[in-house]
Biopython code that builds the backbone (N, CA, C, O; Angstrom):
import numpy as np
from Bio.PDB.StructureBuilder import StructureBuilder

atoms = [
    (1, "UNK", "N", (103.958, 94.271, 80.825)),
    (1, "UNK", "CA", (103.272, 94.368, 82.097)),
    (1, "UNK", "C", (104.053, 95.270, 83.058)),
    (1, "UNK", "O", (103.496, 96.216, 83.615)),
    (2, "UNK", "N", (105.332, 94.976, 83.249)),
    (2, "UNK", "CA", (106.140, 95.780, 84.149)),
    (2, "UNK", "C", (106.657, 97.011, 83.415)),
    (2, "UNK", "O", (106.867, 96.974, 82.203)),
    (3, "UNK", "N", (106.866, 98.118, 84.161)),
    (3, "UNK", "CA", (107.429, 99.307, 83.519)),
    (3, "UNK", "C", (108.826, 99.017, 82.974)),
    (3, "UNK", "O", (109.610, 98.296, 83.590)),
    (4, "UNK", "N", (109.120, 99.588, 81.814)),
    (4, "UNK", "CA", (110.423, 99.343, 81.191)),
    (4, "UNK", "C", (111.230, 100.613, 80.998)),
    (4, "UNK", "O", (112.460, 100.567, 81.008)),
    (5, "UNK", "N", (110.569, 101.735, 80.826)),
    (5, "UNK", "CA", (111.278, 102.987, 80.589)),
    (5, "UNK", "C", (111.168, 103.887, 81.818)),
    (5, "UNK", "O", (110.374, 103.636, 82.724)),
    (6, "UNK", "N", (111.978, 104.931, 81.826)),
    (6, "UNK", "CA", (111.950, 105.894, 82.924)),
    (6, "UNK", "C", (110.570, 106.539, 83.011)),
    (6, "UNK", "O", (110.040, 106.733, 84.105)),
    (7, "UNK", "N", (109.995, 106.869, 81.870)),
    (7, "UNK", "CA", (108.671, 107.497, 81.853)),
    (7, "UNK", "C", (107.629, 106.562, 82.470)),
    (7, "UNK", "O", (106.780, 107.002, 83.245)),
    (8, "UNK", "N", (107.695, 105.280, 82.128)),
    (8, "UNK", "CA", (106.743, 104.312, 82.685)),
    (8, "UNK", "C", (106.945, 104.137, 84.191)),
    (8, "UNK", "O", (105.973, 104.054, 84.941)),
    (9, "UNK", "N", (108.202, 104.080, 84.634)),
    (9, "UNK", "CA", (108.478, 103.963, 86.068)),
    (9, "UNK", "C", (107.964, 105.190, 86.817)),
    (9, "UNK", "O", (107.328, 105.064, 87.863)),
    (10, "UNK", "N", (108.242, 106.383, 86.274)),
    (10, "UNK", "CA", (107.779, 107.609, 86.917)),
    (10, "UNK", "C", (106.257, 107.658, 86.972)),
    (10, "UNK", "O", (105.677, 108.024, 87.994)),
    (11, "UNK", "N", (105.621, 107.292, 85.880)),
    (11, "UNK", "CA", (104.164, 107.295, 85.837)),
    (11, "UNK", "C", (103.590, 106.322, 86.862)),
    (11, "UNK", "O", (102.648, 106.654, 87.581)),
    (12, "UNK", "N", (104.156, 105.130, 86.928)),
    (12, "UNK", "CA", (103.676, 104.127, 87.879)),
    (12, "UNK", "C", (103.905, 104.587, 89.320)),
    (12, "UNK", "O", (103.039, 104.403, 90.176)),
    (13, "UNK", "N", (105.062, 105.180, 89.587)),
    (13, "UNK", "CA", (105.356, 105.677, 90.930)),
    (13, "UNK", "C", (104.406, 106.782, 91.354)),
    (13, "UNK", "O", (103.945, 106.803, 92.495)),
    (14, "UNK", "N", (104.111, 107.696, 90.446)),
    (14, "UNK", "CA", (103.192, 108.794, 90.767)),
    (14, "UNK", "C", (101.767, 108.288, 90.952)),
    (14, "UNK", "O", (101.044, 108.756, 91.832)),
    (15, "UNK", "N", (101.368, 107.336, 90.122)),
    (15, "UNK", "CA", (100.029, 106.749, 90.279)),
    (15, "UNK", "C", (99.929, 105.988, 91.595)),
    (15, "UNK", "O", (98.892, 106.015, 92.258)),
    (16, "UNK", "N", (101.001, 105.315, 91.966)),
    (16, "UNK", "CA", (101.022, 104.589, 93.238)),
    (16, "UNK", "C", (100.898, 105.556, 94.408)),
    (16, "UNK", "O", (100.145, 105.304, 95.349)),
    (17, "UNK", "N", (101.634, 106.659, 94.352)),
    (17, "UNK", "CA", (101.564, 107.659, 95.422)),
    (17, "UNK", "C", (100.155, 108.235, 95.530)),
    (17, "UNK", "O", (99.624, 108.385, 96.630)),
    (18, "UNK", "N", (99.556, 108.554, 94.395)),
    (18, "UNK", "CA", (98.204, 109.112, 94.401)),
    (18, "UNK", "C", (97.187, 108.091, 94.908)),
    (18, "UNK", "O", (96.319, 108.421, 95.716)),
    (19, "UNK", "N", (97.299, 106.858, 94.434)),
    (19, "UNK", "CA", (96.359, 105.809, 94.862)),
    (19, "UNK", "C", (96.474, 105.548, 96.361)),
    (19, "UNK", "O", (95.467, 105.341, 97.037)),
    (20, "UNK", "N", (97.688, 105.558, 96.873)),
    (20, "UNK", "CA", (97.900, 105.348, 98.304)),
    (20, "UNK", "C", (97.245, 106.457, 99.112)),
    (20, "UNK", "O", (96.553, 106.193, 100.096)),
    (21, "UNK", "N", (97.463, 107.692, 98.698)),
    (21, "UNK", "CA", (96.897, 108.832, 99.418)),
    (21, "UNK", "C", (95.371, 108.828, 99.364)),
    (21, "UNK", "O", (94.709, 109.001, 100.388)),
    (22, "UNK", "N", (94.821, 108.630, 98.180)),
    (22, "UNK", "CA", (93.364, 108.660, 98.018)),
    (22, "UNK", "C", (92.708, 107.515, 98.785)),
    (22, "UNK", "O", (91.707, 107.722, 99.471)),
    (23, "UNK", "N", (93.263, 106.316, 98.672)),
    (23, "UNK", "CA", (92.680, 105.163, 99.361)),
    (23, "UNK", "C", (92.746, 105.335, 100.878)),
    (23, "UNK", "O", (91.767, 105.067, 101.575)),
    (24, "UNK", "N", (93.878, 105.775, 101.385)),
    (24, "UNK", "CA", (94.000, 106.012, 102.827)),
    (24, "UNK", "C", (93.031, 107.071, 103.314)),
    (24, "UNK", "O", (92.424, 106.923, 104.375)),
    (25, "UNK", "N", (92.886, 108.132, 102.548)),
    (25, "UNK", "CA", (91.954, 109.198, 102.919)),
    (25, "UNK", "C", (90.510, 108.713, 102.890)),
    (25, "UNK", "O", (89.709, 109.084, 103.747)),
    (26, "UNK", "N", (90.179, 107.885, 101.903)),
    (26, "UNK", "CA", (88.821, 107.330, 101.833)),
    (26, "UNK", "C", (88.525, 106.425, 103.027)),
    (26, "UNK", "O", (87.424, 106.459, 103.575)),
    (27, "UNK", "N", (89.494, 105.626, 103.424)),
    (27, "UNK", "CA", (89.296, 104.748, 104.582)),
    (27, "UNK", "C", (89.059, 105.577, 105.843)),
    (27, "UNK", "O", (88.165, 105.268, 106.631)),
    (28, "UNK", "N", (89.852, 106.622, 106.034)),
    (28, "UNK", "CA", (89.673, 107.486, 107.206)),
    (28, "UNK", "C", (88.314, 108.182, 107.145)),
    (28, "UNK", "O", (87.609, 108.258, 108.151)),
    (29, "UNK", "N", (87.947, 108.687, 105.974)),
    (29, "UNK", "CA", (86.655, 109.363, 105.827)),
    (29, "UNK", "C", (85.491, 108.402, 106.063)),
    (29, "UNK", "O", (84.507, 108.761, 106.710)),
    (30, "UNK", "N", (85.605, 107.183, 105.540)),
    (30, "UNK", "CA", (84.543, 106.192, 105.762)),
    (30, "UNK", "C", (84.362, 105.895, 107.244)),
    (30, "UNK", "O", (83.237, 105.804, 107.736)),
    (31, "UNK", "N", (85.470, 105.748, 107.945)),
    (31, "UNK", "CA", (85.350, 105.496, 109.381)),
    (31, "UNK", "C", (84.739, 106.705, 110.080)),
    (31, "UNK", "O", (83.887, 106.558, 110.955)),
    (32, "UNK", "N", (85.170, 107.882, 109.696)),
    (32, "UNK", "CA", (84.687, 109.100, 110.337)),
    (32, "UNK", "C", (83.174, 109.246, 110.171)),
    (32, "UNK", "O", (82.474, 109.628, 111.109)),
    (33, "UNK", "N", (82.677, 108.937, 108.971)),
    (33, "UNK", "CA", (81.248, 109.120, 108.710)),
    (33, "UNK", "C", (80.386, 107.938, 109.142)),
    (33, "UNK", "O", (79.196, 108.117, 109.399)),
    (34, "UNK", "N", (80.954, 106.739, 109.230)),
    (34, "UNK", "CA", (80.144, 105.566, 109.578)),
    (34, "UNK", "C", (80.435, 105.027, 110.972)),
    (34, "UNK", "O", (79.585, 104.353, 111.553)),
    (35, "UNK", "N", (81.597, 105.303, 111.515)),
    (35, "UNK", "CA", (82.046, 104.770, 112.809)),
    (35, "UNK", "C", (82.013, 103.243, 112.822)),
    (35, "UNK", "O", (81.817, 102.631, 113.873)),
    (36, "UNK", "N", (82.203, 102.638, 111.668)),
    (36, "UNK", "CA", (82.231, 101.181, 111.544)),
    (36, "UNK", "C", (83.603, 100.690, 111.980)),
    (36, "UNK", "O", (84.605, 100.969, 111.321)),
    (37, "UNK", "N", (83.652, 99.956, 113.093)),
    (37, "UNK", "CA", (84.942, 99.541, 113.654)),
    (37, "UNK", "C", (85.674, 98.535, 112.770)),
    (37, "UNK", "O", (86.881, 98.349, 112.929)),
    (38, "UNK", "N", (84.978, 97.885, 111.848)),
    (38, "UNK", "CA", (85.627, 96.962, 110.922)),
    (38, "UNK", "C", (86.603, 97.654, 109.987)),
    (38, "UNK", "O", (87.460, 97.010, 109.382)),
    (39, "UNK", "N", (86.470, 98.971, 109.872)),
    (39, "UNK", "CA", (87.393, 99.727, 109.015)),
    (39, "UNK", "C", (88.818, 99.654, 109.543)),
    (39, "UNK", "O", (89.773, 99.828, 108.786)),
    (40, "UNK", "N", (88.964, 99.398, 110.838)),
    (40, "UNK", "CA", (90.301, 99.280, 111.417)),
    (40, "UNK", "C", (91.040, 98.110, 110.780)),
    (40, "UNK", "O", (92.228, 98.213, 110.477)),
    (41, "UNK", "N", (90.342, 97.001, 110.578)),
    (41, "UNK", "CA", (90.970, 95.826, 109.977)),
    (41, "UNK", "C", (91.233, 96.041, 108.490)),
    (41, "UNK", "O", (92.236, 95.569, 107.954)),
    (42, "UNK", "N", (90.330, 96.754, 107.831)),
    (42, "UNK", "CA", (90.549, 97.114, 106.423)),
    (42, "UNK", "C", (91.787, 97.996, 106.322)),
    (42, "UNK", "O", (92.620, 97.817, 105.434)),
    (43, "UNK", "N", (91.895, 98.947, 107.238)),
    (43, "UNK", "CA", (93.042, 99.857, 107.188)),
    (43, "UNK", "C", (94.350, 99.132, 107.487)),
    (43, "UNK", "O", (95.392, 99.489, 106.938)),
    (44, "UNK", "N", (94.308, 98.129, 108.341)),
    (44, "UNK", "CA", (95.521, 97.355, 108.622)),
    (44, "UNK", "C", (95.990, 96.627, 107.365)),
    (44, "UNK", "O", (97.178, 96.640, 107.043)),
    (45, "UNK", "N", (95.064, 95.997, 106.661)),
    (45, "UNK", "CA", (95.393, 95.347, 105.390)),
    (45, "UNK", "C", (95.941, 96.367, 104.396)),
    (45, "UNK", "O", (96.926, 96.104, 103.706)),
    (46, "UNK", "N", (95.299, 97.526, 104.328)),
    (46, "UNK", "CA", (95.739, 98.597, 103.437)),
    (46, "UNK", "C", (97.167, 99.032, 103.765)),
    (46, "UNK", "O", (97.999, 99.164, 102.868)),
    (47, "UNK", "N", (97.447, 99.252, 105.035)),
    (47, "UNK", "CA", (98.771, 99.724, 105.447)),
    (47, "UNK", "C", (99.851, 98.726, 105.049)),
    (47, "UNK", "O", (100.887, 99.111, 104.507)),
    (48, "UNK", "N", (99.612, 97.457, 105.317)),
    (48, "UNK", "CA", (100.611, 96.433, 105.000)),
    (48, "UNK", "C", (100.814, 96.306, 103.495)),
    (48, "UNK", "O", (101.950, 96.291, 103.021)),
    (49, "UNK", "N", (99.727, 96.215, 102.746)),
    (49, "UNK", "CA", (99.855, 96.002, 101.300)),
    (49, "UNK", "C", (100.453, 97.211, 100.593)),
    (49, "UNK", "O", (101.315, 97.055, 99.728)),
    (50, "UNK", "N", (100.010, 98.411, 100.947)),
    (50, "UNK", "CA", (100.552, 99.581, 100.273)),
    (50, "UNK", "C", (101.961, 99.911, 100.745)),
    (50, "UNK", "O", (102.733, 100.507, 99.994)),
    (51, "UNK", "N", (102.313, 99.538, 101.970)),
    (51, "UNK", "CA", (103.695, 99.697, 102.414)),
    (51, "UNK", "C", (104.621, 98.849, 101.547)),
    (51, "UNK", "O", (105.663, 99.320, 101.092)),
    (52, "UNK", "N", (104.232, 97.601, 101.325)),
    (52, "UNK", "CA", (105.044, 96.717, 100.484)),
    (52, "UNK", "C", (105.117, 97.222, 99.045)),
    (52, "UNK", "O", (106.186, 97.205, 98.435)),
    (53, "UNK", "N", (103.986, 97.670, 98.503)),
    (53, "UNK", "CA", (103.971, 98.189, 97.132)),
    (53, "UNK", "C", (104.835, 99.436, 97.007)),
    (53, "UNK", "O", (105.646, 99.537, 96.086)),
    (54, "UNK", "N", (104.670, 100.387, 97.925)),
    (54, "UNK", "CA", (105.464, 101.616, 97.866)),
    (54, "UNK", "C", (106.948, 101.336, 98.042)),
    (54, "UNK", "O", (107.780, 101.981, 97.403)),
    (55, "UNK", "N", (107.288, 100.389, 98.896)),
    (55, "UNK", "CA", (108.691, 100.020, 99.079)),
    (55, "UNK", "C", (109.268, 99.437, 97.799)),
    (55, "UNK", "O", (110.366, 99.809, 97.387)),
    (56, "UNK", "N", (108.540, 98.531, 97.171)),
    (56, "UNK", "CA", (109.019, 97.913, 95.929)),
    (56, "UNK", "C", (109.194, 98.949, 94.826)),
    (56, "UNK", "O", (110.192, 98.926, 94.106)),
    (57, "UNK", "N", (108.239, 99.851, 94.689)),
    (57, "UNK", "CA", (108.334, 100.886, 93.653)),
    (57, "UNK", "C", (109.496, 101.826, 93.958)),
    (57, "UNK", "O", (110.243, 102.196, 93.053)),
    (58, "UNK", "N", (109.655, 102.215, 95.217)),
    (58, "UNK", "CA", (110.755, 103.111, 95.588)),
    (58, "UNK", "C", (112.114, 102.473, 95.338)),
    (58, "UNK", "O", (113.021, 103.129, 94.827)),
    (59, "UNK", "N", (112.261, 101.207, 95.691)),
    (59, "UNK", "CA", (113.527, 100.506, 95.447)),
    (59, "UNK", "C", (113.803, 100.434, 93.949)),
    (59, "UNK", "O", (114.939, 100.635, 93.519)),
    (60, "UNK", "N", (112.787, 100.152, 93.161)),
    (60, "UNK", "CA", (112.961, 100.108, 91.703)),
    (60, "UNK", "C", (113.382, 101.467, 91.161)),
    (60, "UNK", "O", (114.247, 101.549, 90.288)),
    (61, "UNK", "N", (112.774, 102.528, 91.672)),
    (61, "UNK", "CA", (113.140, 103.872, 91.219)),
    (61, "UNK", "C", (114.564, 104.233, 91.638)),
    (61, "UNK", "O", (115.285, 104.883, 90.881)),
    (62, "UNK", "N", (114.970, 103.822, 92.824)),
    (62, "UNK", "CA", (116.342, 104.095, 93.269)),
    (62, "UNK", "C", (117.341, 103.339, 92.400)),
    (62, "UNK", "O", (118.376, 103.890, 92.025)),
    (63, "UNK", "N", (117.039, 102.083, 92.075)),
    (63, "UNK", "CA", (117.908, 101.320, 91.168)),
    (63, "UNK", "C", (117.995, 102.002, 89.811)),
    (63, "UNK", "O", (119.073, 102.102, 89.225)),
    (64, "UNK", "N", (116.855, 102.470, 89.314)),
    (64, "UNK", "CA", (116.825, 103.161, 88.028)),
    (64, "UNK", "C", (117.622, 104.458, 88.097)),
    (64, "UNK", "O", (118.305, 104.825, 87.140)),
    (65, "UNK", "N", (117.535, 105.147, 89.223)),
    (65, "UNK", "CA", (118.284, 106.387, 89.412)),
    (65, "UNK", "C", (119.789, 106.134, 89.357)),
    (65, "UNK", "O", (120.535, 106.925, 88.781)),
    (66, "UNK", "N", (120.229, 105.037, 89.954)),
    (66, "UNK", "CA", (121.654, 104.713, 89.951)),
    (66, "UNK", "C", (122.153, 104.332, 88.557)),
    (66, "UNK", "O", (123.315, 104.566, 88.227)),
    (67, "UNK", "N", (121.281, 103.748, 87.743)),
    (67, "UNK", "CA", (121.662, 103.346, 86.390)),
    (67, "UNK", "C", (121.543, 104.480, 85.380)),
    (67, "UNK", "O", (122.312, 104.545, 84.420)),
    (68, "UNK", "N", (120.588, 105.366, 85.593)),
    (68, "UNK", "CA", (120.232, 106.351, 84.585)),
    (68, "UNK", "C", (120.377, 107.762, 85.157)),
    (68, "UNK", "O", (119.442, 108.297, 85.751)),
    (69, "UNK", "N", (121.534, 108.347, 84.976)),
    (69, "UNK", "CA", (121.821, 109.666, 85.545)),
    (69, "UNK", "C", (121.154, 110.807, 84.773)),
    (69, "UNK", "O", (120.916, 111.874, 85.338)),
    (70, "UNK", "N", (120.851, 110.595, 83.496)),
    (70, "UNK", "CA", (120.314, 111.709, 82.701)),
    (70, "UNK", "C", (118.879, 112.069, 83.084)),
    (70, "UNK", "O", (118.448, 113.200, 82.858)),
    (71, "UNK", "N", (118.136, 111.128, 83.657)),
    (71, "UNK", "CA", (116.761, 111.396, 84.077)),
    (71, "UNK", "C", (116.659, 111.565, 85.589)),
    (71, "UNK", "O", (115.620, 111.286, 86.188)),
    (72, "UNK", "N", (117.738, 112.020, 86.190)),
    (72, "UNK", "CA", (117.832, 112.129, 87.639)),
    (72, "UNK", "C", (116.724, 113.009, 88.225)),
    (72, "UNK", "O", (116.118, 112.657, 89.237)),
    (73, "UNK", "N", (116.461, 114.150, 87.588)),
    (73, "UNK", "CA", (115.490, 115.099, 88.134)),
    (73, "UNK", "C", (114.082, 114.506, 88.178)),
    (73, "UNK", "O", (113.387, 114.642, 89.185)),
    (74, "UNK", "N", (113.658, 113.855, 87.107)),
    (74, "UNK", "CA", (112.298, 113.307, 87.080)),
    (74, "UNK", "C", (112.144, 112.143, 88.057)),
    (74, "UNK", "O", (111.093, 111.991, 88.680)),
    (75, "UNK", "N", (113.180, 111.328, 88.193)),
    (75, "UNK", "CA", (113.117, 110.202, 89.132)),
    (75, "UNK", "C", (113.086, 110.722, 90.569)),
    (75, "UNK", "O", (112.316, 110.229, 91.393)),
    (76, "UNK", "N", (113.918, 111.712, 90.868)),
    (76, "UNK", "CA", (113.925, 112.284, 92.216)),
    (76, "UNK", "C", (112.598, 112.966, 92.544)),
    (76, "UNK", "O", (112.143, 112.924, 93.687)),
    (77, "UNK", "N", (111.984, 113.589, 91.550)),
    (77, "UNK", "CA", (110.670, 114.208, 91.757)),
    (77, "UNK", "C", (109.634, 113.154, 92.126)),
    (77, "UNK", "O", (108.832, 113.356, 93.038)),
    (78, "UNK", "N", (109.653, 112.039, 91.419)),
    (78, "UNK", "CA", (108.717, 110.952, 91.723)),
    (78, "UNK", "C", (108.978, 110.386, 93.112)),
    (78, "UNK", "O", (108.037, 110.130, 93.863)),
    (79, "UNK", "N", (110.245, 110.188, 93.460)),
    (79, "UNK", "CA", (110.576, 109.691, 94.804)),
    (79, "UNK", "C", (110.126, 110.682, 95.884)),
    (79, "UNK", "O", (109.667, 110.280, 96.954)),
    (80, "UNK", "N", (110.261, 111.965, 95.595)),
    (80, "UNK", "CA", (109.805, 112.990, 96.538)),
    (80, "UNK", "C", (108.289, 112.925, 96.721)),
    (80, "UNK", "O", (107.790, 112.978, 97.845)),
    (81, "UNK", "N", (107.564, 112.809, 95.612)),
    (81, "UNK", "CA", (106.102, 112.708, 95.700)),
    (81, "UNK", "C", (105.681, 111.477, 96.496)),
    (81, "UNK", "O", (104.733, 111.525, 97.280)),
    (82, "UNK", "N", (106.391, 110.383, 96.289)),
    (82, "UNK", "CA", (106.072, 109.169, 97.040)),
    (82, "UNK", "C", (106.387, 109.347, 98.526)),
    (82, "UNK", "O", (105.666, 108.833, 99.382)),
    (83, "UNK", "N", (107.458, 110.071, 98.830)),
    (83, "UNK", "CA", (107.831, 110.262, 100.234)),
    (83, "UNK", "C", (106.875, 111.208, 100.965)),
    (83, "UNK", "O", (106.832, 111.209, 102.195)),
    (84, "UNK", "N", (106.114, 112.007, 100.226)),
    (84, "UNK", "CA", (105.127, 112.875, 100.869)),
    (84, "UNK", "C", (104.034, 112.067, 101.565)),
    (84, "UNK", "O", (103.371, 112.569, 102.472)),
    (85, "UNK", "N", (103.848, 110.831, 101.146)),
    (85, "UNK", "CA", (102.852, 109.967, 101.782)),
    (85, "UNK", "C", (103.287, 109.491, 103.163)),
    (85, "UNK", "O", (102.451, 109.066, 103.959)),
    (86, "UNK", "N", (104.573, 109.556, 103.455)),
    (86, "UNK", "CA", (105.061, 109.040, 104.741)),
    (86, "UNK", "C", (104.447, 109.754, 105.948)),
    (86, "UNK", "O", (103.923, 109.081, 106.835)),
    (87, "UNK", "N", (104.489, 111.091, 106.017)),
    (87, "UNK", "CA", (103.882, 111.728, 107.193)),
    (87, "UNK", "C", (102.361, 111.559, 107.241)),
    (87, "UNK", "O", (101.780, 111.451, 108.321)),
    (88, "UNK", "N", (101.725, 111.537, 106.080)),
    (88, "UNK", "CA", (100.275, 111.326, 106.036)),
    (88, "UNK", "C", (99.949, 109.922, 106.538)),
    (88, "UNK", "O", (99.037, 109.739, 107.345)),
    (89, "UNK", "N", (100.696, 108.941, 106.058)),
    (89, "UNK", "CA", (100.491, 107.566, 106.504)),
    (89, "UNK", "C", (100.742, 107.407, 107.989)),
    (89, "UNK", "O", (100.020, 106.678, 108.669)),
    (90, "UNK", "N", (101.755, 108.081, 108.492)),
    (90, "UNK", "CA", (102.052, 108.025, 109.925)),
    (90, "UNK", "C", (100.903, 108.623, 110.734)),
    (90, "UNK", "O", (100.509, 108.073, 111.762)),
    (91, "UNK", "N", (100.372, 109.744, 110.268)),
    (91, "UNK", "CA", (99.240, 110.371, 110.962)),
    (91, "UNK", "C", (98.024, 109.450, 110.954)),
    (91, "UNK", "O", (97.341, 109.315, 111.969)),
    (92, "UNK", "N", (97.750, 108.816, 109.815)),
    (92, "UNK", "CA", (96.628, 107.876, 109.736)),
    (92, "UNK", "C", (96.862, 106.678, 110.657)),
    (92, "UNK", "O", (95.925, 106.185, 111.285)),
    (93, "UNK", "N", (98.093, 106.215, 110.737)),
    (93, "UNK", "CA", (98.424, 105.086, 111.607)),
    (93, "UNK", "C", (98.195, 105.450, 113.074)),
    (93, "UNK", "O", (97.624, 104.663, 113.828)),
    (94, "UNK", "N", (98.637, 106.634, 113.475)),
    (94, "UNK", "CA", (98.425, 107.086, 114.848)),
    (94, "UNK", "C", (96.939, 107.224, 115.158)),
    (94, "UNK", "O", (96.488, 106.856, 116.242)),
    (95, "UNK", "N", (96.186, 107.753, 114.209)),
    (95, "UNK", "CA", (94.742, 107.875, 114.373)),
    (95, "UNK", "C", (94.104, 106.495, 114.522)),
    (95, "UNK", "O", (93.220, 106.299, 115.355)),
    (96, "UNK", "N", (94.552, 105.555, 113.719)),
    (96, "UNK", "CA", (94.039, 104.191, 113.806)),
    (96, "UNK", "C", (94.326, 103.547, 115.149)),
    (96, "UNK", "O", (93.474, 102.850, 115.699)),
    (97, "UNK", "N", (95.525, 103.776, 115.684)),
    (97, "UNK", "CA", (95.859, 103.228, 117.004)),
    (97, "UNK", "C", (94.971, 103.834, 118.096)),
    (97, "UNK", "O", (94.542, 103.135, 119.014)),
    (98, "UNK", "N", (94.702, 105.134, 117.986)),
    (98, "UNK", "CA", (93.827, 105.781, 118.970)),
    (98, "UNK", "C", (92.412, 105.217, 118.884)),
    (98, "UNK", "O", (91.783, 104.945, 119.907)),
    (99, "UNK", "N", (91.919, 105.045, 117.672)),
    (99, "UNK", "CA", (90.574, 104.488, 117.491)),
    (99, "UNK", "C", (90.527, 103.065, 118.030)),
    (99, "UNK", "O", (89.584, 102.693, 118.728)),
    (100, "UNK", "N", (91.535, 102.276, 117.709)),
    (100, "UNK", "CA", (91.582, 100.885, 118.172)),
    (100, "UNK", "C", (91.614, 100.821, 119.696)),
    (100, "UNK", "O", (90.902, 100.021, 120.302)),
    (101, "UNK", "N", (92.438, 101.663, 120.312)),
    (101, "UNK", "CA", (92.524, 101.684, 121.773)),
    (101, "UNK", "C", (91.187, 102.097, 122.384)),
    (101, "UNK", "O", (90.805, 101.603, 123.445)),
    (102, "UNK", "N", (90.491, 102.986, 121.724)),
    (102, "UNK", "CA", (89.194, 103.451, 122.225)),
    (102, "UNK", "C", (88.118, 102.375, 122.082)),
    (102, "UNK", "O", (87.226, 102.279, 122.925)),
    (103, "UNK", "N", (88.191, 101.571, 121.031)),
    (103, "UNK", "CA", (87.152, 100.565, 120.794)),
    (103, "UNK", "C", (87.296, 99.339, 121.690)),
    (103, "UNK", "O", (86.306, 98.659, 121.959)),
    (104, "UNK", "N", (88.511, 99.043, 122.159)),
    (104, "UNK", "CA", (88.670, 97.848, 122.998)),
    (104, "UNK", "C", (88.439, 98.139, 124.479)),
    (104, "UNK", "O", (88.351, 97.206, 125.277)),
    (105, "UNK", "N", (88.343, 99.391, 124.857)),
    (105, "UNK", "CA", (88.100, 99.738, 126.277)),
    (105, "UNK", "C", (86.640, 99.840, 126.572)),
    (105, "UNK", "O", (86.258, 100.121, 127.708)),
]
sb = StructureBuilder()
sb.init_structure("model")
sb.init_model(0)
sb.init_chain("A")
sb.init_seg("    ")
for serial, (resi, resn, name, xyz) in enumerate(atoms, 1):
    if name == "N":
        sb.init_residue(resn, " ", resi, " ")
    sb.init_atom(name, np.array(xyz, "f"), 0.0, 1.0, " ", f" {name:<3s}", serial, name[0])
structure = sb.get_structure()
């Protein structure tokens, strides 16, 4: 069930990064096209759950990096891909705060 090899960890980390980006983008697009204010609560759940998942995967990859020096490049590449979600997530979070502030006024 859990990843055991470097290849499995890298694959899981990259899939997690892609799933996070695609899901966040879909939530923003759904709100943009429907203006359904309930999406704010969906996005809050998404942010919390994927933050925890990405943190757990990143910590696991860092532990693996410290143990396994020969696969350093592939692990660092996966960590880099996962870190690319940070500015995107921050932008989505700021957008969500603006939408939320606009809906309660």
